[in-house]
MDTraj code that builds the backbone (N, CA, C; nanometers):
import mdtraj as md
import numpy as np

residues = "UNK UNK UNK UNK UNK UNK UNK UNK UNK UNK UNK UNK UNK UNK UNK UNK UNK UNK UNK UNK UNK UNK UNK UNK UNK UNK UNK UNK UNK UNK UNK UNK UNK UNK UNK UNK UNK UNK UNK UNK UNK UNK UNK UNK UNK UNK UNK UNK UNK UNK UNK UNK UNK UNK UNK UNK UNK UNK UNK UNK UNK UNK UNK UNK UNK UNK UNK UNK UNK UNK UNK UNK UNK UNK UNK UNK UNK UNK UNK UNK UNK UNK UNK UNK UNK UNK UNK UNK UNK UNK UNK UNK UNK UNK UNK UNK UNK UNK UNK UNK UNK UNK UNK UNK".split()
xyz = np.array([
    [5.5992, 1.6446, 0.5175],
    [5.5779, 1.5103, 0.5429],
    [5.5878, 1.4394, 0.4417],
    [5.6415, 1.3043, 0.4208],
    [5.6577, 1.2274, 0.3172],
    [5.5436, 1.1420, 0.3019],
    [5.4945, 1.1057, 0.1795],
    [5.3708, 1.0408, 0.1388],
    [5.4120, 0.8804, 0.1492],
    [5.3447, 0.7861, 0.2211],
    [5.3706, 0.6401, 0.2271],
    [5.2271, 0.5735, 0.2123],
    [5.2194, 0.4615, 0.1806],
    [5.1199, 0.3660, 0.1627],
    [5.0600, 0.3587, 0.3087],
    [4.9290, 0.3697, 0.3112],
    [4.8429, 0.3811, 0.4297],
    [4.8009, 0.5205, 0.4569],
    [4.8755, 0.6231, 0.4297],
    [4.8527, 0.7377, 0.4687],
    [4.7363, 0.7947, 0.4334],
    [4.6586, 0.8893, 0.5150],
    [4.5089, 0.9367, 0.4690],
    [4.5710, 1.0926, 0.4326],
    [4.5301, 1.1175, 0.2838],
    [4.5236, 1.2528, 0.2354],
    [4.3608, 1.2836, 0.1944],
    [4.3762, 1.4067, 0.1302],
    [4.2351, 1.4560, 0.0658],
    [4.2446, 1.4827, -0.0706],
    [4.1533, 1.4172, -0.1484],
    [4.1572, 1.4287, -0.3037],
    [4.0467, 1.4919, -0.3501],
    [4.0740, 1.5951, -0.4440],
    [3.9986, 1.6792, -0.5040],
    [3.9465, 1.6120, -0.6592],
    [3.8161, 1.5932, -0.6657],
    [3.7921, 1.5391, -0.8201],
    [3.8001, 1.6260, -0.9173],
    [3.8101, 1.5616, -1.0498],
    [3.7920, 1.6391, -1.1734],
    [3.6596, 1.6332, -1.2205],
    [3.6035, 1.7084, -1.3394],
    [3.4861, 1.6896, -1.3768],
    [3.4659, 1.5814, -1.4294],
    [3.5849, 1.5254, -1.5174],
    [3.5437, 1.3910, -1.5807],
    [3.5576, 1.2709, -1.4696],
    [3.6035, 1.2783, -1.3662],
    [3.5985, 1.2041, -1.2614],
    [3.4526, 1.1884, -1.1988],
    [3.4059, 1.3036, -1.1783],
    [3.2836, 1.3107, -1.1014],
    [3.1547, 1.2645, -1.2199],
    [3.1664, 1.2946, -1.3255],
    [3.0858, 1.2376, -1.4330],
    [3.0798, 1.0921, -1.4504],
    [3.2028, 1.0288, -1.4561],
    [3.2158, 0.8795, -1.4455],
    [3.1441, 0.7938, -1.3052],
    [3.2025, 0.8824, -1.2089],
    [3.1314, 0.8165, -1.0992],
    [2.9885, 0.8160, -1.0969],
    [2.9174, 0.9245, -1.1415],
    [2.7716, 0.9512, -1.1405],
    [2.7069, 0.8567, -1.2489],
    [2.7897, 0.8471, -1.3690],
    [2.7359, 0.7494, -1.4613],
    [2.7287, 0.5930, -1.4156],
    [2.8381, 0.5746, -1.3343],
    [2.8509, 0.4165, -1.2799],
    [2.7596, 0.4025, -1.1958],
    [2.7203, 0.4991, -1.0907],
    [2.5919, 0.5084, -1.0127],
    [2.4538, 0.4917, -1.0653],
    [2.4483, 0.5704, -1.1936],
    [2.3140, 0.5591, -1.2495],
    [2.3059, 0.4551, -1.3383],
    [2.4108, 0.3901, -1.3997],
    [2.3838, 0.2447, -1.4580],
    [2.3619, 0.1600, -1.3694],
    [2.4125, 0.1304, -1.2582],
    [2.3779, 0.0298, -1.1433],
    [2.2488, 0.0570, -1.0979],
    [2.1903, 0.1933, -1.0514],
    [2.0652, 0.2077, -1.0375],
    [1.9632, 0.1661, -1.1238],
    [1.9834, 0.1721, -1.2580],
    [1.8890, 0.1338, -1.3749],
    [1.8861, -0.0079, -1.3982],
    [2.0006, -0.0910, -1.3522],
    [2.0521, -0.2321, -1.3903],
    [1.9486, -0.3243, -1.3132],
    [1.9270, -0.4317, -1.3612],
    [1.8425, -0.5530, -1.2970],
    [1.8974, -0.5612, -1.1743],
    [2.0616, -0.5570, -1.1456],
    [2.1000, -0.5797, -1.0095],
    [2.0521, -0.5025, -0.8939],
    [2.0051, -0.3878, -0.9345],
    [1.9786, -0.2922, -0.8574],
    [1.8231, -0.3212, -0.7835],
    [1.7666, -0.3937, -0.8567],
    [1.6341, -0.4389, -0.8150],
    [1.6053, -0.5723, -0.7686],
    [1.6926, -0.6706, -0.7553],
    [1.6984, -0.7945, -0.7350],
    [1.7928, -0.8415, -0.6367],
    [1.7777, -0.9245, -0.5471],
    [1.8780, -0.9829, -0.4265],
    [1.9958, -1.0547, -0.5141],
    [2.0889, -0.9801, -0.5747],
    [2.1990, -1.0733, -0.6335],
    [2.3149, -1.0809, -0.5668],
    [2.3176, -1.0146, -0.4575],
    [2.4431, -0.9976, -0.3745],
    [2.5402, -0.9171, -0.4132],
    [2.5389, -0.8331, -0.5044],
    [2.6304, -0.7583, -0.5666],
    [2.6293, -0.6386, -0.4842],
    [2.7445, -0.5541, -0.4661],
    [2.7635, -0.4244, -0.4122],
    [2.7713, -0.3452, -0.5217],
    [2.6810, -0.2307, -0.5221],
    [2.6443, -0.1835, -0.6270],
    [2.7233, -0.0209, -0.6066],
    [2.7327, 0.0606, -0.7162],
    [2.7783, 0.1754, -0.7215],
    [2.6394, 0.2702, -0.6698],
    [2.6519, 0.3022, -0.5490],
    [2.5503, 0.3941, -0.4732],
    [2.6239, 0.4908, -0.4094],
    [2.5297, 0.5974, -0.4131],
    [2.5766, 0.7112, -0.3063],
    [2.5391, 0.8523, -0.3597],
    [2.5648, 0.9406, -0.2957],
    [2.5509, 1.0774, -0.3324],
    [2.6117, 1.1282, -0.4544],
    [2.5279, 1.2351, -0.4994],
    [2.5999, 1.3084, -0.6236],
    [2.7312, 1.3538, -0.6268],
    [2.8296, 1.3315, -0.7163],
    [2.9606, 1.3657, -0.7044],
    [2.9757, 1.4966, -0.8038],
    [3.0609, 1.5835, -0.7664],
    [3.0848, 1.6894, -0.8487],
    [3.2194, 1.7447, -0.8608],
    [3.2542, 1.8019, -0.9591],
    [3.3899, 1.8439, -0.9883],
    [3.4345, 1.9232, -0.8682],
    [3.5584, 1.9141, -0.8062],
    [3.5793, 2.0184, -0.6884],
    [3.5609, 1.9393, -0.5415],
    [3.4713, 1.8479, -0.5666],
    [3.4384, 1.7761, -0.4303],
    [3.5528, 1.7431, -0.3548],
    [3.5846, 1.7284, -0.2407],
    [3.6869, 1.6781, -0.1642],
    [3.6778, 1.5678, -0.0773],
    [3.7252, 1.4648, -0.1085],
    [3.6947, 1.3414, -0.0438],
    [3.8416, 1.2722, 0.0367],
    [3.8464, 1.1899, 0.1494],
    [3.9546, 1.1461, 0.2019],
    [4.0078, 1.0333, 0.1098],
    [4.1384, 0.9946, 0.0839],
    [4.1773, 0.9060, -0.0008],
    [4.2885, 0.8367, 0.1069],
    [4.3060, 0.7255, 0.0585],
    [4.4360, 0.6384, 0.1262],
    [4.5426, 0.6265, -0.0002],
    [4.6617, 0.6444, 0.0377],
    [4.7838, 0.6216, -0.0503],
    [4.8045, 0.4754, -0.0656],
    [4.7727, 0.4524, -0.1912],
    [4.8226, 0.2734, -0.1992],
    [4.9499, 0.2716, -0.2743],
    [5.0090, 0.3689, -0.3341],
    [5.1508, 0.3277, -0.3881],
    [5.1947, 0.4952, -0.4215],
    [5.3357, 0.4899, -0.3980],
    [5.4068, 0.6277, -0.4361],
    [5.4944, 0.5873, -0.5355],
    [5.4670, 0.6837, -0.6571],
    [5.5426, 0.6453, -0.7771],
    [5.6666, 0.7303, -0.7909],
    [5.6689, 0.8570, -0.7315],
    [5.7827, 0.9468, -0.7658],
    [5.7684, 1.0482, -0.6449],
    [5.8591, 1.0185, -0.5654],
    [5.8876, 1.1375, -0.4503],
    [5.9334, 1.2559, -0.4875],
    [5.9962, 1.2773, -0.6006],
    [6.0242, 1.4058, -0.6196],
    [5.8910, 1.4926, -0.6845],
    [5.8144, 1.4503, -0.7360],
    [5.6804, 1.5225, -0.7616],
    [5.5991, 1.4660, -0.6926],
    [5.6059, 1.3969, -0.5944],
    [5.5043, 1.3484, -0.4972],
    [5.3836, 1.2785, -0.5665],
    [5.4098, 1.1888, -0.6561],
    [5.2936, 1.1305, -0.7454],
    [5.2624, 1.0012, -0.6668],
    [5.1422, 0.9897, -0.6586],
    [5.0640, 0.8647, -0.5949],
    [4.9604, 0.8277, -0.6556],
    [4.9305, 0.6864, -0.6197],
    [4.8046, 0.6261, -0.6453],
    [4.7111, 0.6149, -0.5329],
    [4.5925, 0.6623, -0.5636],
    [4.5198, 0.6660, -0.4153],
    [4.3724, 0.5827, -0.4347],
    [4.3364, 0.5672, -0.3151],
    [4.1651, 0.4814, -0.3386],
    [4.1038, 0.5915, -0.2476],
    [4.0144, 0.6490, -0.3171],
    [3.9200, 0.7682, -0.2805],
    [3.8060, 0.7156, -0.2215],
    [3.7552, 0.7529, -0.0721],
    [3.6552, 0.6877, -0.0313],
    [3.5546, 0.8045, -0.0355],
    [3.4611, 0.7626, -0.1370],
    [3.3466, 0.8445, -0.1565],
    [3.2384, 0.8593, -0.0958],
    [3.1449, 0.9442, -0.0984],
    [3.0090, 0.9465, 0.0007],
    [2.8871, 0.8369, -0.0542],
    [2.9340, 0.7130, -0.0599],
    [2.8647, 0.6336, -0.0651],
    [2.9139, 0.4777, -0.0596],
    [2.8753, 0.3622, -0.1267],
    [2.9319, 0.2282, -0.0897],
    [3.0420, 0.2002, -0.1962],
    [3.1017, 0.2870, -0.2673],
    [3.1762, 0.2657, -0.3680],
    [3.3121, 0.3422, -0.3463],
    [3.4077, 0.3307, -0.4141],
    [3.5403, 0.3758, -0.4070],
    [3.5747, 0.4343, -0.5381],
    [3.6851, 0.5297, -0.5647],
    [3.7474, 0.5598, -0.6793],
    [3.8922, 0.5487, -0.6771],
    [3.9508, 0.4813, -0.7649],
    [4.0847, 0.4794, -0.7723],
    [4.1315, 0.5702, -0.8765],
    [4.2266, 0.6613, -0.8032],
    [4.2846, 0.7864, -0.8716],
    [4.4382, 0.7474, -0.8693],
    [4.4777, 0.7403, -1.0290],
    [4.6202, 0.7113, -1.0455],
    [4.6961, 0.8353, -1.0970],
    [4.8315, 0.8148, -1.0601],
    [4.9339, 0.9177, -1.0874],
    [4.9010, 1.0637, -1.0307],
    [4.8538, 1.0605, -0.9198],
    [4.8221, 1.2174, -0.8916],
    [4.9214, 1.3013, -0.8016],
    [4.9356, 1.3996, -0.8575],
    [5.0346, 1.4957, -0.7864],
    [4.9761, 1.5729, -0.6606],
    [5.0489, 1.5921, -0.5809],
    [5.0376, 1.6839, -0.4809],
    [5.0157, 1.8125, -0.4976],
    [4.8979, 1.8712, -0.4440],
    [4.8786, 2.0460, -0.4728],
    [4.8700, 2.0956, -0.3308],
    [4.9535, 2.1827, -0.2989],
    [4.9534, 2.2339, -0.1641],
    [4.8322, 2.3049, -0.1209],
    [4.7832, 2.3583, -0.2183],
    [4.6477, 2.4403, -0.1645],
    [4.5509, 2.3547, -0.1528],
    [4.5302, 2.2643, -0.2536],
    [4.3966, 2.1437, -0.2586],
    [4.2929, 2.1896, -0.3663],
    [4.3292, 2.2833, -0.4254],
    [4.2256, 2.3248, -0.5146],
    [4.2133, 2.2728, -0.6686],
    [4.3043, 2.1987, -0.6950],
    [4.3319, 2.1763, -0.8472],
    [4.2777, 2.0227, -0.8358],
    [4.1608, 1.9926, -0.9406],
    [4.1122, 1.8486, -0.9447],
    [4.2176, 1.7719, -1.0059],
    [4.1979, 1.6601, -0.9499],
    [4.2874, 1.5274, -0.9895],
    [4.4206, 1.5628, -0.9145],
    [4.4276, 1.6393, -0.7661],
    [4.5436, 1.6335, -0.6910],
    [4.5028, 1.6068, -0.5702],
    [4.6088, 1.5696, -0.4788],
    [4.5803, 1.5448, -0.3489],
    [4.6488, 1.6556, -0.2604],
    [4.5935, 1.6670, -0.1322],
    [4.6730, 1.7296, -0.0216],
    [4.6661, 1.6902, 0.1011],
    [4.7656, 1.7295, 0.1891],
    [4.7523, 1.6993, 0.3294],
    [4.6212, 1.7747, 0.4078],
    [4.5482, 1.6782, 0.4831],
    [4.4534, 1.7220, 0.5635],
    [4.4985, 1.8291, 0.6647],
    [4.4225, 1.9298, 0.6938],
    [4.4601, 2.0461, 0.7905],
    [4.4318, 1.9751, 0.9248],
    [4.5562, 2.0180, 1.0006],
    [4.5711, 1.9826, 1.1551],
    [4.4498, 2.0529, 1.2413],
    [4.3433, 2.0010, 1.3092],
    [4.2795, 2.0639, 1.3722],
    [4.2630, 2.0090, 1.5144],
])
top = md.Topology()
chain = top.add_chain()
for i, resn in enumerate(residues, 1):
    res = top.add_residue(resn, chain, resSeq=i)
    for name in ("N", "CA", "C"):
        top.add_atom(name, md.element.get_by_symbol(name[0]), res)
traj = md.Trajectory(xyz[None], top)
């Protein structure tokens, strides 16, 4: 299959990404915005961990030979993660990579 914008794939978080997502969520929770009606959409959701796999939408294909893409990762919460220059990993075990979902 060829990647193209709009296709849904699965993305595996790295340890660094999971820590950054959790830090943003903690910062929002501790902020003034989380306790007042400001209208801001905050970084809230369940704890993210390295190796967690989330659905992602391909937003740009950079290199078809290495299948490198930018992705908008749909996290388990109200926020998303922008993963850039991610290469495909056929097995889907390597953090920072994407793979096609299994057909069921």
